[in-house]
Steps between C-alpha positions, in 0.01 A plus 500: 500500500416815697221537759246638254557219249464238774170648610368507143613138450322404822182668378525331161550148643232550765243615246605225259447226759175637648327558165613157381366359827170677439461325163619170648228528763236528227617162369514352851144618568387366162630153580433469872167690497361649178630757252210727589643565846820630346343847466570543874876492443520854360309632800720301737814646344377857524382444859856416603645797313241737648559365852872574466422870453282500811768322701766753404262786582454355849869414545702751293830376645461192276606717203861410563744383234654248740165317516485429127693168521262396782194579288651303213560204733141514627369529145688193383399291800129598492469403132574137579345498850168649383466225239593223744248623760229539234562145390403377846181710553326467166187715473220298342193679359310171492500497882358851529142374520571329833835633622508876563868475599572492127416871484767562761747318277448766233609767749797282599597472134496876461728546800721203410559575133520875546812462718755474213342804332508681836878465520540601137296809585730576794801474269354740242358746755838510678676556168266793425606655831871440443520602132272803529607671182495184292140382527495418129796261534345326801156459346652408163711222656190374680288490184773352278568226753130419528449501122797273431391277788168438326688391187762298686244290686327417173825337388552318831146362496587316179739277688399479866184449704377832649586393855863440399523848353409639842837390635690644201332837557580480868869453412493801263346717773769391749793585272516874592543408868788275401651792306420793734472329837776457753588240760202308632266625225729371227529159671124478558422587138744230384326244724156598367625480141632151573166396652310627197740309279428186703120540460548568130717191446341238724135616522406366846137393530391807701632725221302329222186687407186366666174506307153559636352157584191604302682559174432247229843337504497445876148354486595267215802368689280409796317237295610137554801385296575852384854599411674827414715452190684822421504880520594746228551876520481810282470873583122481478402154621591186690380174350470176698421156359350228716306176507166506677148367460392865504674541164211343309418747228188428293283809559129430469557141385171335406363259760441255216878448462601209724852412385815599696687820417857491365802572720524867599776700670387793713650843444459817707595861434608698807361224721152542353340501153499122486501330163605160367732358236307221326677196359455451127675162489176296495271653238214270601497657846456844343145428385379677814557838329201426274286499814608845614271802440798676339493242216174645362652782285694243297173341385358823359730617224837496333811398695782616276647775721455477875633742764532379861544789742665406830545125427678448835548123538382442142163326545324724248783450251448122530126553463552696177729227365248225580230710330707503180628857498755564225702792638500572872647828621578537871554826691612456860558794735754303705799391286651309792203262505547402134874464558439264795255286302723478193823431688382270780170356376537510121496122473186480713292754304643447152559785257218732608735794564748441220362754253277808476577592863503867596532680831317792658141615522290362218340834424842666459617228261178528303533877480841459336382230254242488223435127511142386557372178651213258480498452877653707779493298822536689829475317831453659841553167674747345737487141626248604763261793539643796685385856545726788399589803703311807392804729510681305230506659157434274200531643152391174332131554570432865426274636225809598300643148535181330378482739206853391407408131521187546289682701232742209453231244428432388145155571355336205678760485777425406861624635833475233770504596869521237774465564873406328821170570672579691820174597674350749537490585126718797415810398298300355210255790504772765483672296229176500302434872553858587399484281189168654393641850546802415284276350229299820488823700486609323180149530352381140524124532457263303724779350718244288689479283185875438502531336843443151638572372853484154655547386860650184647502401866783743573579711196353730239604529136404817315536498122497826304471477121590785271192427288157389617458137598331291231218258574716195424767628741241540774389142438861381545519694829174347625608146409846542655346626824235229512741213429742612770237619747607862487235764563419764244541841653436727207462495123300730271135408561561278805199420720521464876371142496802402288737607779590361844404144399792264564697662781221674682564802717252617767426807290555575133684824577772452238249474216296794630812715543632415151159574346479838678850604389444388141185708465593860423173615661577346839883497505568843648244466778611145583867599522411806709280308746705180521649414838857520364668742262499312169539803273745479206869552578729734305879537480497812717332300780623143433373358830300216345474313831370791708123452539403673823230765524519702819124534530461121496758417766245371750323279244829361371615431856192285565523316168866416563414328830573805716874458444726801454758291315316564172537877539872472568542296181284740302713803580397623844849433630572846354292707744610276790864569416430866432356556847816358656745697286295818539537499878867402481559784253311742722730416791806549278377847399378623840790397724755736338249785531494465878876464526590787268241749629614428852852590393394800290150640563525733199577216258138448390404791276347535156825454309588190702158342449511570128836328454377201703190480279740514206665175613161338563385575146831374359453169684146458367586611148811284462322185620180558303704539184737209567229253607273590207775464243606165645147364458454654156830354375408146608303472175780581250768320706258212568635435846470676836864433600634655179265798538604565863873474431497697174285791620675531836844477337413751229344756733759465777810494276378799300389674821852445634642657185256788541599550861872495415437741211320743730815508714705600198251721310342760726230594246335163572453595865157654459164389636358553151636155419187370677291656223710321240445169682123555519487578129711195409287267714186610316672458163623152594152399619356593160763345273574186705221289339645580156854421617384171656347390172817584307724315746330165434691459171840507678689224679470492879845651556423759233185597691683517832773725359249724323278531809810586705590776253144630459459575871844656549398858409225493761729335755770761438274781617347292783844484665525877541206623718609313812849656490346847460273439797782373723703810419206727582424311824864542603482873432195532728641279775740209471287304752221491241697267269436172689137600563454572130662163428252334740199675345606409147549137606171484693290625212690263274390216733129564449517605135553152340198356681285804422613483134377141465171576678437798270601302189247229586229767499594747225802355319874558481477795261317698768760394758768642270307825470472517878877449509541791261268708723722414799802646321298812422411530869868451585585793275238718670622396846857594412380827348318590822812419705700763310454863413392566140829677435686175535322352199 
């Protein structure tokens, strides 16, 4: 193996391990904190890469081939060390309301986790300097390694906990030092590989992933006589089973029911999302389900075909069985959960998951099937009420999703929605507004006559009927509520004195809000003037749990007890993080300017500035496009982990092929490729909804393969502009290459956060169009850096 091949192998393995580590970190954040903080990982990675360009600009002697084994050694060691340090200083958003040090932890995380990406950046930037005429090979090896790393980690996550994969990736990153290093470096790399192997095999306590003490699982295990039973892993979730008095799952149970509940086993997903597996061994103990608000739909009509969406521990399946349902279909988004229940708790729960069990998002399954149901049961509940983070997308509760549910009801079919009351009112009001919008979309006339809602001490059940409620059905609802001491919230013709009777609230705000939203004359004004944003949610902006209105910040702050914790949960972690990364990125960009202009005062001129702007626009464009497609593909692939891995792998592998092709075919080395990318992005943004709908009929692996292929043409061209820019920067002045690298990385740091903030306001389609505009601006910047004769 000659020198060039060794360098390319080093680049490939470094990119493989760092991209795989990036995806592993999203799983680690999901389990130890919350999935919604995983968006920071992309910014963290690009911060490290951008900083490497700045560092080389300040210290150009670091571009030395003899340093490559050292960089590889530092990369491998920082992968494992950054995780181990993180595991000891866990940032906790719950503490933000009283502990401002938590904000400092965010900055520490950026510095800590960016270190492996920093050394990968040094490796690639050095390679660009060494192999000056082979930029396409260098960049192609980088992209191919990163793309295959995103696929490789998806396989590893099937078998090992995320924290164990950290040590495997550390070993992979250390291998080039073992191959290329000499003397002490070779020995040291062997020692570090051995240490990683030890952590991987024996899992000492300090290497096991710590969870936030405020996550549901940790809270449940603090109850007396609690016991952790087992942990299970898949690429997209970790499931834990446990015994705890917190695992008592009977949401909204009538206060008139005085008998004990059956045995229940607690279950958590990623340390949160608590649910319970209910024993079906003693049928007499299951009578409690008749005293749940969610039992009401089964008293109103036929029960031949029932669909339970997100059955989780199976309580609603048991409820349907007790109610006398003939055929019960179950669609669960987490296959691992059903596998755990069937394999380890099948005897406890009986045969509830033995037939008619399907996996994925309910709306996707429905879209691919023509079957209709008497009742579709959708629960938003866990074992205890918990707010959701506003920056989490949820395609189950958009207008398009509700339209799909309603279309799959039989003529007199019922859609049942169950959720906890989490004051102040906002979840139930947005749910209602979204449902009404979907009913109007599919031409259901007078939707206010198709809805009923009741309230228990802690939950609300909303029932939507495809046809108008009959008088005898309303009588059944009234009797059910009266007998079990549930309060009527809304039914066609309800009077205020009929509400807020049994479980009295200080004000009757729920009734008044429901009445205002139901009335077409008052709905728009009520939604506009309400304290929170409760407007309907669509697939292009699937942030169902984001309720904040900027103009009402002060009022919301007072209502929430003057605690900032609420705002962090609701999505304001984004601007807090953005401020930090903005200033870090600014430093990364400015420092090389001082160093390089001091060395060469004539360096800054119009052509130089234009090529630097070119790299800035590439960083913004690439990230806007990648982030938007990841979020848009969550719907057809039904899982964030699959979407992240598939889109990143497709774009990076095909970009690597594009970069390598540009090295071989000179006619691809034109800035006009940016125009092609902009055009393709717009085309993809327009046809993606149609493609998503068509994908639902395929198997999961069929969808993954097809999505991978679909995005390859775009990815192919996206791998070329950077190589063209590096070549042009080198022609102007070779010292510009690391600065350009730093600028591209810095703008890539801010872009993911900005993309999410924009998407929450105007949707992902507009983010994609802004990405296309960035590529157009890149083309113009390159054009201005050259004479027109060169085009």
